[in-house]
MARBAMI-90086 format. One record per residue: residue in one letter; x negated, y, z negated of N, C-alpha, C, O in turn. Coordinates in steps of 0.05 Angstrom, whole numbers, padded with zeros to 5 digits, always signed. Atoms other than C-alpha are relative to their C-alpha. Last residue first. Example, Ala and Ser with C-alpha at 12.3 -4.5 7.8 and 13.67 -1.06 7.14 Angstrom:
BEGIN
S+00016-00024+00001-00273-00021-00143+00015+00022-00014+00005+00044-00018A-00018-00024+00000-00246-00090-00156-00018+00024+00000-00039+00024-00013
This chain:
BEGIN
P+00009+00025-00002-01688+02339-02454-00006-00011+00021-00014-00035+00020S-00025+00018-00011-01694+02404-02443-00006-00029-00002-00027-00040+00006A-00007+00027-00009-01735+02454-02484+00016-00003+00008+00036+00011+00004H-00021+00024+00015-01743+02525-02518-00010-00022+00025-00028-00016+00042P+00004+00008+00038-01795+02575-02506+00011-00021-00010+00002-00034-00029E-00026+00013+00021-01798+02562-02432-00007+00004-00017-00028-00006-00023G-00002-00033+00014-01859+02597-02383+00036+00005-00013+00052+00023-00010A-00032-00015-00003-01847+02548-02328+00001+00023-00025+00016+00042-00027N-00006-00011-00031-01921+02527-02340+00028+00019+00017+00028+00038+00032Q+00034-00024+00005-01927+02526-02417+00005+00010+00033+00012+00032+00041R-00008-00025+00009-01858+02488-02413-00015+00033+00009-00011+00056+00017R-00028-00006-00028-01878+02434-02362-00001+00031-00015-00012+00051-00005R+00014-00011-00031-01945+02429-02408+00017+00016+00022+00013+00036+00036W+00005-00021+00019-01896+02427-02473-00023+00016+00025-00027+00039+00031D-00029-00024-00008-01859+02374-02437-00013+00026-00013+00005+00042-00019D-00007+00001-00031-01927+02332-02427+00021+00022+00001+00021+00040+00018L+00021-00013-00014-01941+02337-02492-00002+00008+00023-00013+00028+00030L-00007-00020+00003-01874+02306-02518-00021+00023+00006-00013+00047+00005D-00019-00007-00012-01883+02249-02477+00008+00041-00009+00016+00060+00005R+00019+00005-00031-01957+02232-02505+00024+00021+00020+00017+00039+00035L+00021-00011-00006-01933+02238-02573-00011+00023+00029-00018+00046+00035T-00010-00025+00006-01874+02199-02555-00007+00029+00005+00002+00046+00020Q-00002-00008-00024-01925+02145-02522+00031+00033-00005+00036+00051+00011A+00018-00002-00023-01963+02144-02584+00012+00017+00025+00006+00040+00033L+00012-00033+00002-01904+02137-02626-00019+00012+00017-00010+00031+00030P+00031+00003+00010-01884+02064-02588-00005+00041-00011-00005+00061+00004I+00026-00023-00009-01815+02076-02562-00015+00005-00017-00009+00021-00034R+00022+00017-00022-01773+02014-02583-00021+00012+00011-00042+00000+00018P+00019-00025-00020-01736+02033-02652-00023-00018+00026-00038-00037+00024T+00022+00003+00001-01686+01973-02670-00009+00023+00014-00001+00031+00036W+00015-00023-00009-01616+01972-02678-00021-00005-00003-00023-00024-00019G+00008-00007-00033-01570+01916-02667-00022+00015-00002-00037+00013+00017L-00019-00006-00025-01521+01910-02722-00019+00002+00023-00008+00008+00044A-00020+00016+00006-01573+01886-02778+00026-00003+00021+00036-00025+00027A+00011+00008-00018-01626+01938-02754+00024-00028+00002+00029-00038+00024A-00011-00015-00023-01578+01997-02782-00005-00033+00014+00013-00044+00027R-00027-00002+00001-01580+01957-02855+00008+00004+00035+00026-00009+00045A-00008+00021-00002-01656+01947-02847+00034-00003+00006+00042-00017+00025A-00022-00001-00020-01676+02019-02825+00016-00031-00002+00031-00036+00017S-00006+00030-00018-01720+02023-02888+00027+00001+00016+00049+00006+00006G-00020+00001+00009-01759+02093-02901+00008-00037+00011-00003-00052+00026V-00001+00025-00015-01815+02119-02906+00022-00011-00006+00030-00010-00029V-00025-00001-00009-01831+02186-02942+00002-00009+00021-00006+00003+00042A+00000+00019-00022-01907+02205-02970+00042-00007-00005+00056+00000-00024Q+00024+00011-00012-01923+02256-03014+00007-00019+00019-00004-00012+00040I-00010+00039+00012-01868+02296-03034-00024-00009+00024-00032-00001+00045E-00011+00019-00028-01890+02368-03027-00006-00030-00011-00022-00042-00026R-00003+00025+00016-01903+02419-03088+00016-00024+00038+00035-00024+00054S+00004-00007+00024-01928+02490-03067+00003-00026-00019-00009-00029-00041R-00018-00004+00023-01930+02485-02992-00011-00014-00025-00029-00031-00025L-00008+00015+00017-01977+02492-02941+00020+00009-00025+00024+00031-00037R-00015+00025-00001-01971+02529-02878+00006-00023-00029+00026-00036-00032G-00034-00010-00006-01991+02593-02907+00008-00024+00009+00023-00034-00008R-00011+00004+00016-02053+02564-02924+00021+00003-00005+00035-00008-00023E-00014-00036+00001-02073+02553-02855+00014-00011-00040+00023-00032-00048E-00033+00000+00020-02114+02488-02842+00003+00021-00008-00016+00035-00012V+00008-00019+00022-02158+02483-02777+00030+00003-00018+00054+00003-00013W-00021-00008+00014-02159+02432-02725-00008+00018-00026-00030+00018-00037E+00008+00005+00029-02210+02444-02675+00012+00003-00018+00013+00026-00027V-00009-00025+00010-02197+02428-02597-00010-00010-00039-00016-00031-00050R+00004+00011+00031-02231+02392-02542+00009+00015-00022-00001+00038-00021C+00033-00016-00004-02204+02398-02478+00006-00001-00028+00026-00005-00042R+00024+00008-00022-02150+02347-02440-00020+00024+00003-00031+00033+00023S+00000-00018-00002-02107+02333-02508-00031+00001+00022-00053-00009+00019E-00015-00002-00023-02080+02262-02507-00010+00029+00010-00003+00033+00034A+00008+00008-00027-02132+02241-02559+00004+00003+00037-00008-00003+00057G+00027-00003-00016-02119+02301-02593-00009-00013+00016-00020-00003+00036L-00013-00027-00014-02039+02286-02601-00038+00006+00013-00046+00004+00036M-00012+00014-00023-02063+02218-02631+00007+00018+00029+00008+00012+00052A+00006+00016+00002-02106+02247-02684+00010-00014+00034-00003-00021+00053T+00011-00012-00007-02064+02303-02704-00022-00014+00019-00028+00001+00037I-00011-00003-00018-02008+02248-02718-00025+00029+00029-00022+00032+00054A-00005+00021-00022-02059+02211-02752+00011+00009+00019+00003+00001+00041A+00033+00006-00013-02076+02266-02791-00005-00011+00024-00020-00005+00043I+00005-00025-00018-02000+02280-02808-00029+00005+00020-00033+00017+00042S+00011-00025+00003-02001+02211-02834+00004+00026+00018+00005+00023+00043T+00027-00012-00023-01956+02158-02807-00002+00025-00015+00016+00041-00020G+00014-00021+00004-01909+02108-02849-00028+00014+00014-00050+00004+00018V+00039-00012+00000-01878+02067-02817+00003+00027-00008+00016+00046-00001G+00009+00019+00016-01803+02038-02826-00023+00003-00005-00033-00009-00024S+00018+00022-00012-01784+02070-02756-00008-00027-00024-00010-00051-00019C+00026-00007+00007-01720+02110-02784-00015-00028+00011-00005-00050+00013L+00005-00002-00022-01642+02117-02784-00029-00006+00001-00033+00008-00019N+00020-00019+00000-01615+02103-02849-00013-00008+00027-00015-00031+00033Y+00018+00007-00006-01541+02085-02856-00025+00018+00005-00024+00042+00008A+00016-00026-00015-01487+02109-02896-00027-00025+00016-00032-00047+00007E+00028+00020+00012-01419+02064-02899-00022+00027+00003-00016+00048+00014G+00010-00022+00031-01354+02101-02902-00024-00017-00009-00029-00027-00030L+00001-00030+00007-01334+02055-02838-00002+00018-00038+00009+00015-00060R-00023+00021+00022-01371+01993-02823+00006+00034-00008-00009+00053-00012G+00002+00000+00027-01415+02015-02760+00024-00010-00021+00042-00025-00015H+00003+00022+00007-01413+01981-02688+00000+00009-00040+00001-00008-00058E-00024+00017-00016-01380+02039-02640-00003-00024-00016+00015-00040-00012W-00029-00017-00001-01410+02103-02676+00019-00026+00006+00042-00027-00001L-00013-00010+00020-01472+02066-02701+00030+00008-00008+00044+00005-00028M-00004+00021+00029-01492+02046-02641+00009-00005-00021+00020-00026-00024A-00012+00004-00027-01491+02114-02604+00013-00031-00024+00029-00034-00042Y-00031-00011+00004-01522+02137-02666+00024-00005+00023+00045+00009+00024G-00005+00012+00015-01582+02090-02657+00033+00013-00011+00052+00002-00021R-00009+00034-00011-01586+02105-02578+00012-00009-00030+00032-00022-00029V-00026-00010-00012-01594+02179-02611+00018-00030+00007+00041-00038+00001V-00032-00015+00023-01644+02155-02656+00013+00012+00007+00021+00029-00009D-00009+00030+00022-01681+02113-02601+00018+00006-00020+00040-00004-00024R-00021+00019-00017-01684+02174-02556+00012-00027-00018+00034-00037-00022V-00019-00008-00003-01712+02223-02614+00021-00020+00024+00046-00024+00022D+00000-00015-00030-01772+02182-02620+00026+00009-00003+00039-00009-00013S-00007+00009-00025-01788+02162-02691+00007+00015+00024+00003+00039+00024F-00007-00013-00025-01824+02182-02747+00005-00020+00018-00009-00040+00021D-00008+00020-00021-01827+02168-02822+00006+00010+00028+00023+00028+00030R-00027+00006+00001-01873+02207-02864+00009-00015+00019-00008-00025+00034V-00013+00022-00028-01939+02214-02890+00034+00005-00001+00048+00012-00020A-00038+00013+00004-01968+02281-02922+00001-00027+00022-00008-00029+00045S+00010+00028+00019-02050+02283-02922+00025-00016+00003+00029-00041+00004L+00003+00014-00026-02052+02340-02855+00004-00030-00023-00001-00052-00013D+00003+00020+00020-02020+02391-02906-00006-00022+00017+00015-00031+00026G-00008+00000+00018-02014+02449-02858-00017-00022-00015-00042-00022-00014V-00018+00018+00004-02041+02460-02786+00002+00003-00029-00014+00021-00037H-00001-00003+00031-02073+02513-02737+00021-00025-00017+00041-00034-00005V-00041+00003+00006-02093+02487-02672-00001+00007-00039-00015+00000-00058V-00005+00004+00027-02158+02519-02650+00023-00005-00008+00041+00011-00007P-00007+00033+00001-02178+02517-02579-00004-00005-00029-00023-00018-00038P+00025+00014+00010-02168+02593-02569-00002-00027-00003+00020-00037+00004A+00014+00007+00035-02110+02609-02536-00023-00015-00001-00031-00033+00012G-00023-00029+00005-02070+02624-02461-00012-00005-00036+00005-00002-00053G+00019-00023+00004-02122+02588-02430+00017+00017-00013+00017+00042-00009A-00010-00022-00026-02072+02531-02403-00021+00029-00002-00025+00043+00018E-00007+00009-00026-02097+02476-02451+00006+00017+00031+00001+00012+00055I+00033+00002+00002-02100+02518-02503-00018-00009+00029-00034+00001+00044R+00005-00022-00019-02025+02536-02490-00032+00007-00005-00043+00029-00002A-00007-00009-00024-02012+02463-02493-00011+00025+00020-00017+00028+00044I+00016+00019-00007-02048+02441-02554+00009+00004+00026-00008-00004+00042Q+00027-00019+00000-02010+02500-02588-00022-00015+00018-00042-00001+00025R-00006-00028-00008-01941+02469-02562-00027+00012-00001-00036+00022+00020A+00002+00005-00024-01958+02400-02586+00001+00020+00024-00007+00015+00047F+00033+00014-00018-01984+02418-02644+00004-00009+00019-00016-00018+00030D+00020-00021+00007-01917+02455-02664-00022-00007+00011-00030+00005+00032S-00006-00015-00027-01871+02396-02628-00017+00026-00006-00023+00038+00015C+00023+00013-00025-01907+02349-02681+00000+00017+00023-00019+00020+00039V+00042+00007-00006-01898+02392-02730-00006-00005+00021-00022+00006+00036F-00003+00030+00019-01818+02419-02734-00035-00009+00012-00048-00002+00032D+00005-00009+00029-01809+02500-02712-00016-00029-00009-00035-00026-00024P+00029-00013+00014-01839+02493-02645+00004+00004-00026-00015+00010-00040D+00007-00036+00013-01766+02466-02626-00030+00001-00008-00036-00019-00021Q+00000-00009+00032-01765+02391-02597-00012+00033+00000-00031+00045+00011G-00027-00016+00005-01743+02385-02519-00003+00004-00029+00016+00016-00038P-00003-00015-00029-01794+02315-02506+00028+00020-00013+00048+00010-00023G+00002+00011-00032-01801+02273-02568+00002+00033+00013+00001+00054+00001T+00012-00024-00022-01791+02283-02645+00006-00011+00028+00022-00029+00032H+00005-00003-00030-01755+02257-02702-00009+00019+00010-00008+00043+00003N+00007-00025-00017-01761+02255-02781-00001-00019+00026-00010-00042+00026F+00030-00005+00009-01714+02206-02808-00006+00018+00008+00012+00035+00014A+00015-00002-00011-01631+02211-02801-00026+00003-00009-00028+00019-00028R+00014-00015+00008-01584+02185-02847-00031-00003+00010-00048-00019+00003V+00029+00003-00018-01525+02172-02814-00012+00016-00017-00004+00037-00025R+00014-00018+00010-01447+02163-02848-00029-00004+00018-00030-00023+00034I+00025+00009+00009-01397+02136-02822-00016+00011+00012-00018+00021+00034V+00025-00006-00004-01318+02165-02816-00027-00020-00015-00024-00032-00036A+00009+00015+00001-01254+02145-02809-00032+00006+00012-00043+00004+00034T+00013-00016-00031-01214+02191-02840-00028-00030+00003-00039-00042-00015G-00004+00014-00012-01181+02150-02902-00005+00009+00024+00009-00002+00042A-00020-00006-00024-01161+02208-02930+00000-00026+00017+00020-00031+00031T-00020-00012+00014-01191+02190-03005+00023+00010+00025+00047+00014+00020W-00022+00012+00030-01244+02150-02999+00020+00009+00013+00026-00005+00032W-00006+00026-00004-01267+02170-02920+00027-00012-00030+00050-00019-00031R-00017+00002-00023-01260+02245-02935-00004-00035+00011+00016-00038+00024Q-00034-00009+00022-01295+02238-02996+00014-00007+00014+00025-00029+00010F-00012+00019+00024-01353+02204-02973+00022+00002-00005+00038-00015-00012A-00015+00013-00014-01362+02260-02909+00017-00034-00022+00038-00047-00019V-00023-00010-00004-01367+02307-02973+00025-00018+00025+00049-00019+00027M-00009-00001+00023-01423+02266-03001+00035+00018+00012+00057+00011+00003D-00009+00025-00002-01457+02273-02936+00017-00014-00026+00018-00039-00022A-00007+00003-00019-01457+02341-02934+00011-00027+00005+00033-00033+00015A-00017-00005+00017-01470+02353-03007+00014-00009+00030+00037-00017+00027A-00002+00010+00021-01543+02316-02989+00035-00005+00000+00045-00027+00000K-00006+00018-00020-01549+02354-02928+00016-00024-00017+00036-00036-00008S-00025-00002-00023-01535+02423-02964+00009-00026+00010+00033-00030+00014C-00033-00010+00009-01576+02399-03012+00017+00002+00012+00035-00015+00012G-00004+00025+00013-01635+02376-02971+00022-00003-00016+00038-00022-00012Y+00002+00021-00024-01642+02436-02933+00015-00027-00010+00036-00037-00001V-00020-00009-00002-01640+02474-03006+00008-00013+00026+00031-00021+00023T-00006-00030-00017-01692+02430-03023+00023+00015+00010+00038-00003+00017V+00026-00017+00004-01707+02383-03071-00013+00028+00009-00029+00047+00003P+00016-00013-00017-01654+02331-03066-00018+00026-00014-00017+00032-00038R+00009-00015+00023-01641+02268-03105-00021+00027+00012-00046+00028+00013L-00002-00024-00012-01597+02222-03072-00008+00024-00022+00005+00034-00041P-00012-00023+00000-01601+02155-03108-00020+00034+00022-00043+00039+00029T+00023-00013+00012-01641+02100-03063+00020+00022-00006+00030+00035+00012E-00011+00005+00035-01573+02048-03048-00024+00026-00013-00018+00031-00036E-00018-00020+00007-01593+02070-02976+00010-00001-00019+00026+00017-00022A-00015+00015-00007-01665+02043-02980+00028+00022-00003+00028+00044-00015I-00030-00015+00008-01722+02089-02979+00022-00025+00010+00020-00036+00032P-00006-00017-00019-01792+02039-02976+00035+00008-00005+00052-00008-00014L+00007-00001-00027-01813+02066-03018+00007-00038+00004+00004-00054-00015N-00028+00005-00008-01780+02084-03094+00001-00009+00038+00021-00005+00051G-00013+00021+00002-01846+02067-03121+00028+00005+00008+00044-00013+00000P+00010+00014-00013-01882+02119-03090+00005-00032-00008-00004-00051+00003T+00022+00004+00008-01842+02173-03113-00009-00025+00011+00009-00034+00025I+00007+00029-00007-01789+02203-03071-00027+00000-00011-00045+00016-00003A+00023+00009+00022-01759+02262-03104-00006-00020+00002+00002-00036-00015G+00015-00016+00014-01711+02284-03040-00023-00002-00009-00042+00003+00005Y+00012+00027+00014-01668+02228-03007-00016+00023-00027-00013+00019-00051A-00010-00002+00022-01628+02288-02985+00002-00027-00018+00019-00038-00033D+00001-00019+00014-01680+02308-02936+00012-00009-00028+00000-00007-00048S+00008+00005+00019-01666+02241-02901-00018+00007-00016-00035-00008-00026S+00032+00005+00002-01623+02274-02872-00009-00013-00019+00001-00013-00042G+00009-00010+00021-01549+02267-02846-00028+00005+00005-00040+00004+00027V+00025-00006-00005-01502+02258-02779-00022+00020-00029-00023+00044-00032V+00016-00019+00004-01433+02246-02786-00025-00001-00009-00028-00011-00031L+00023+00015+00015-01403+02192-02745-00013+00034-00005-00019+00051+00012V+00016-00019+00005-01332+02206-02732-00036-00011-00015-00042-00025-00034R+00024+00005+00014-01281+02156-02709-00017+00024+00002-00015+00037+00023C+00029-00014-00008-01215+02193-02677-00024-00014-00022-00021-00006-00045Q+00012+00033-00012-01152+02157-02694-00022-00001+00001-00034-00021-00005P-00004+00026+00032-01130+02220-02746-00014-00022+00010-00028-00035-00006V+00004+00022-00009-01144+02266-02672+00000-00023-00015-00008-00045-00006A-00012-00004-00023-01114+02335-02691-00006-00027+00019+00005-00029+00041R-00021-00012-00002-01098+02335-02767-00008+00001+00034+00012+00010+00046E-00026+00010+00021-01153+02293-02792+00023+00003+00013+00037-00018+00017V-00004+00026-00003-01209+02310-02740+00031-00001-00010+00052+00003+00003A-00010-00011-00027-01195+02387-02759+00001-00024+00013+00021-00026+00027A-00027-00012+00010-01205+02373-02835+00013-00004+00031+00035-00014+00034L-00019+00023+00019-01267+02328-02815+00037+00011-00004+00056-00003-00001L+00001+00029-00019-01299+02382-02783+00013-00008+00003+00029-00002+00021A-00008-00011-00016-01285+02435-02831+00017-00021+00025+00039-00028+00034L-00028+00000+00000-01312+02400-02876+00022+00003+00015+00042-00011+00014T+00003+00020-00001-01376+02389-02843+00030-00006-00012+00045-00024-00003G-00002+00011-00034-01379+02461-02826+00011-00031+00003+00024-00037+00023L-00021+00004-00008-01368+02466-02910+00009+00008+00038+00031+00013+00048V-00026-00003+00020-01431+02442-02926+00031-00004+00011+00042-00025+00019N-00003+00025+00005-01473+02452-02867+00013-00024-00016+00019-00047-00009V+00002+00013-00029-01458+02515-02836+00004-00028-00009+00024-00041-00002A-00031-00006-00030-01435+02547-02900+00001-00007+00020+00023-00004+00030F-00022+00016+00014-01484+02512-02942+00025-00002+00016+00041-00017+00027A+00004+00039-00002-01540+02528-02903+00022-00004-00011+00032-00023+00002R+00003+00005-00028-01514+02611-02897+00000-00031+00010+00014-00041+00027A-00030+00004-00007-01513+02613-02971+00014-00009+00026+00033-00025+00027A-00009+00017+00007-01590+02592-02969+00040-00001-00008+00054-00021-00011D-00032-00008+00003-01603+02639-02936+00001-00027-00003-00001-00044+00015V-00001-00025-00010-01684+02637-02925+00033+00020-00005+00039+00044-00006E+00011-00018+00024-01687+02573-02959+00009+00034+00000+00019+00048-00017A-00023+00007+00020-01642+02540-02902-00018+00014-00034-00006+00021-00054R-00030-00014-00008-01690+02572-02851+00019-00001-00016+00032+00019-00019P+00015-00028+00008-01756+02536-02879+00030+00031+00006+00035+00052-00005A+00000-00007+00020-01711+02473-02877-00008+00028-00007+00004+00041-00023F+00023+00001+00007-01697+02471-02799+00004+00021-00034+00015+00043-00038A+00011+00031+00005-01626+02433-02790-00045+00011-00012-00061-00003-00024I+00032-00005+00000-01578+02484-02797-00020-00010-00001-00027-00010-00025G+00009-00012+00027-01515+02454-02769-00025+00009+00001-00041+00006+00020A+00002-00042+00009-01485+02425-02718-00012+00002-00030-00010-00012-00050L+00023-00005+00003-01490+02343-02707-00010+00029-00008-00032+00036-00018H+00000-00031+00008-01421+02321-02715-00027+00003-00008-00034-00006-00030F+00023+00003+00010-01410+02260-02662-00003+00028-00021+00006+00048-00010V+00016-00025+00009-01336+02249-02649-00034-00008-00008-00041-00029-00017G+00027-00005+00024-01305+02196-02616-00008+00022-00001-00010+00037+00019D+00001+00016+00016-01247+02184-02573-00021-00020-00024-00024-00042-00035P+00025+00015-00009-01242+02249-02554+00013-00032-00021+00028-00035-00040A-00015+00030+00008-01168+02281-02542-00022-00011-00005-00024-00024+00016R+00017+00024-00019-01198+02337-02500+00007-00015-00010+00012-00031+00008E+00016-00006-00035-01147+02399-02516-00016-00027+00010-00011-00036+00033A-00026+00010-00007-01134+02370-02593+00001+00002+00035+00000-00018+00050L-00002+00030-00010-01206+02371-02602+00030-00014+00004+00035-00037+00008A+00027+00010-00022-01220+02439-02584+00006-00029+00005+00006-00042+00026R-00012+00004-00031-01157+02461-02614-00016-00004+00017-00011-00001+00040E-00031+00018-00005-01168+02434-02685+00002+00006+00025+00007-00014+00039L+00007+00016-00008-01242+02463-02677+00021-00017-00004+00017-00040+00002A+00008+00001-00017-01217+02530-02677-00009-00026+00017-00010-00028+00042T-00021-00006-00013-01177+02528-02734-00006+00004+00032+00013+00006+00048R-00006+00036-00002-01227+02493-02768+00015+00009+00013+00022-00010+00027D-00026-00010-00010-01278+02554-02759+00011-00017+00006+00002-00031+00025S-00015-00008+00024-01335+02527-02799+00027+00009+00001+00043+00011-00018V-00019+00016+00003-01366+02498-02730+00014+00004-00029+00025-00017-00035D+00018+00002+00020-01373+02570-02712+00006-00027+00002+00026-00033+00017A+00001-00009+00025-01345+02569-02640-00021-00006-00020-00043-00015-00015R+00013-00019+00009-01347+02560-02568+00012+00006-00021+00033+00018-00019A-00011-00029+00019-01318+02501-02539-00022+00011-00015-00042-00001-00021L+00017-00001+00031-01363+02470-02479+00028+00018-00012+00039+00037-00002R-00030+00010+00012-01320+02481-02409-00005-00010-00031+00014-00014-00046E-00012-00030-00001-01378+02531-02382+00024-00015-00021+00036-00003-00040P+00002-00016+00027-01427+02467-02396+00026+00025+00002+00030+00031-00021A-00007-00025-00007-01393+02425-02340+00000+00019-00029+00019+00025-00045F-00012-00010+00024-01407+02348-02342-00006+00033+00009-00021+00039+00027R-00020+00004+00009-01385+02315-02279+00002+00019-00033+00021+00027-00046P-00018-00026-00013-01448+02337-02243+00027-00002-00015+00035+00021-00015H-00030+00014+00000-01491+02293-02288+00024+00024+00007+00036+00041-00007R+00004+00020-00006-01569+02316-02275+00025-00020+00003+00024-00041+00016A+00009+00007-00023-01554+02383-02262+00001-00028+00004+00010-00037+00025A-00013-00014-00017-01512+02396-02314-00011-00015+00020+00001-00035+00028L-00029+00030+00008-01548+02354-02369+00009+00008+00024+00001-00009+00040A+00010+00024+00004-01605+02407-02350+00017-00021+00005+00018-00035+00026R+00006-00002-00034-01561+02468-02345-00012-00029+00008+00001-00042+00024L-00032+00002-00019-01541+02442-02416-00005+00010+00031+00007-00004+00048C-00001+00024+00001-01623+02437-02435+00031-00008+00013+00035-00024+00032P+00008+00020-00026-01634+02502-02402+00005-00024-00011+00005-00037+00010R+00022+00007+00003-01579+02543-02441-00016-00021+00003-00006-00043-00002D+00013+00003-00010-01512+02567-02422-00037+00001+00004-00050+00014+00020P+00003+00034-00016-01470+02542-02461-00018+00007+00021-00023-00013+00035R-00003+00005-00033-01480+02621-02492-00001-00030+00005-00022-00039-00003G+00017-00012-00014-01459+02625-02574-00007-00007+00039+00009-00021+00052T-00005-00019+00019-01449+02571-02627-00018+00019+00028-00041+00015+00037V+00027-00008-00001-01436+02500-02582+00008+00037-00006+00028+00048+00002L-00005-00019+00012-01381+02446-02590-00036+00013+00006-00057+00000+00009G-00001+00009+00028-01373+02379-02546+00008+00042-00003+00022+00056+00011S-00005-00026+00007-01355+02348-02483-00016+00009-00019-00031-00008-00027V+00012-00013+00018-01380+02285-02453+00017+00024+00001+00028+00030+00022E+00001-00017-00002-01346+02231-02415-00001+00020-00021+00014+00018-00040H-00028-00007+00025-01372+02163-02420-00005+00038+00009-00025+00049+00018G-00025-00002-00010-01418+02127-02360+00025+00019-00009+00046+00023+00004A-00017+00022-00004-01476+02109-02394+00034-00006+00010+00051-00023+00006A+00003+00019-00026-01516+02163-02368+00013-00028-00001+00015-00044+00018L-00006-00009-00031-01471+02214-02394-00009-00023+00015+00002-00035+00033L-00029-00001+00001-01477+02181-02467+00016-00002+00030+00033-00017+00039H-00007+00034+00009-01548+02177-02473+00027-00006+00012+00029-00024+00030E+00015+00013-00031-01555+02252-02436-00004-00031-00009-00013-00045+00009A-00024-00009-00013-01508+02278-02493-00004-00015+00029+00011-00024+00046L-00021+00012+00001-01544+02251-02549+00010-00001+00026+00019-00023+00032H+00004+00025+00006-01612+02282-02525+00023-00024+00003+00023-00041+00021A+00000+00007-00033-01575+02343-02515-00009-00025+00001+00009-00041+00007G-00038+00003-00017-01542+02332-02587-00007-00005+00025+00004-00023+00037A-00017+00028-00010-01612+02315-02612+00019-00009+00011+00026-00031+00020F+00013+00017-00009-01640+02383-02592+00002-00030+00005-00001-00043+00025G+00023+00006+00019-01587+02426-02600-00017-00022+00007-00007-00039+00022G+00016-00023-00013-01532+02451-02547-00039-00005-00009-00060+00001+00002I+00006+00014-00037-01489+02391-02561-00024+00016+00010-00039+00006+00027G+00029-00006+00007-01488+02417-02641-00005-00011+00032-00029-00017+00036T+00006-00024+00010-01422+02381-02650-00024+00005-00006-00035-00006-00025I+00019+00001+00006-01406+02327-02594-00005+00034-00020-00003+00057-00009F+00007-00029+00008-01344+02303-02571-00025+00009-00017-00027-00007-00035F+00023-00003+00031-01347+02239-02543+00005+00040+00009+00004+00057+00027R+00005-00034+00011-01289+02217-02485-00013-00001-00022-00007-00018-00039M-00020-00003+00033-01284+02133-02468-00011+00038+00008-00028+00046+00024
């Protein structure tokens, strides 16, 4: 089958491309900027039929460019992952976050409706859309009201509703996913697990004193391995009910303190964990834990233990540290 991935050069997008290519599918997609980033070069090295230079290059909100790209490639399926994914970046420029995450989703779905109207589309959202979660809301099911409290969460909630509206009104073949925290090899250091792993790898290489800077260690989040999550994307694209929303999560809450303990156990040297006030948030949702029962009913469950995920992530940062790479490939 032929698949088109927006955001194919991103963390989850590159892992999804790897999963689909390994299954024998034809994969293309959309990138912004240059298509020669390390993760795409690595995909081409492992899968010779994948050609980064033939990826579409455009802003995700450019409907005309999206229509042209989709018409030329005639995919059977589209995975919409493109967007601003780092919450603090969205806070800095809320207008840009809404333009990319909301209007980009609207443009993508409009382009699908015109160019490949029979195509099934998986729109990837975020658990941040649930927002103001209290202990009584746990575990979070898909029926939990969306009450976002960040710019990023608001933009992802709005994109989720845009996807639902296009299915309801236009009959567009859309499935919605709300992905909870996921990590693994290739993640940018903006995110908590990858940030800690990078700091440890630098310390091990002698590039920093044995101190890892951290924020609030008491917060509890629901972590999955990115490789499990993209496997869920592929499964839901094939078996998900049109118009429906699905959580992808482990269903297990893990404190950030537990993350530090697991990474510390894998470190090749002793490190000290030091809280920095600049990393603390004024209002933190204390616990976010989801239920993936709806996806589980279709056959998806996480397979990779979190300890293994963190071990693989740390090994990847060691490799990147040795290679002098600021970002990773899956």
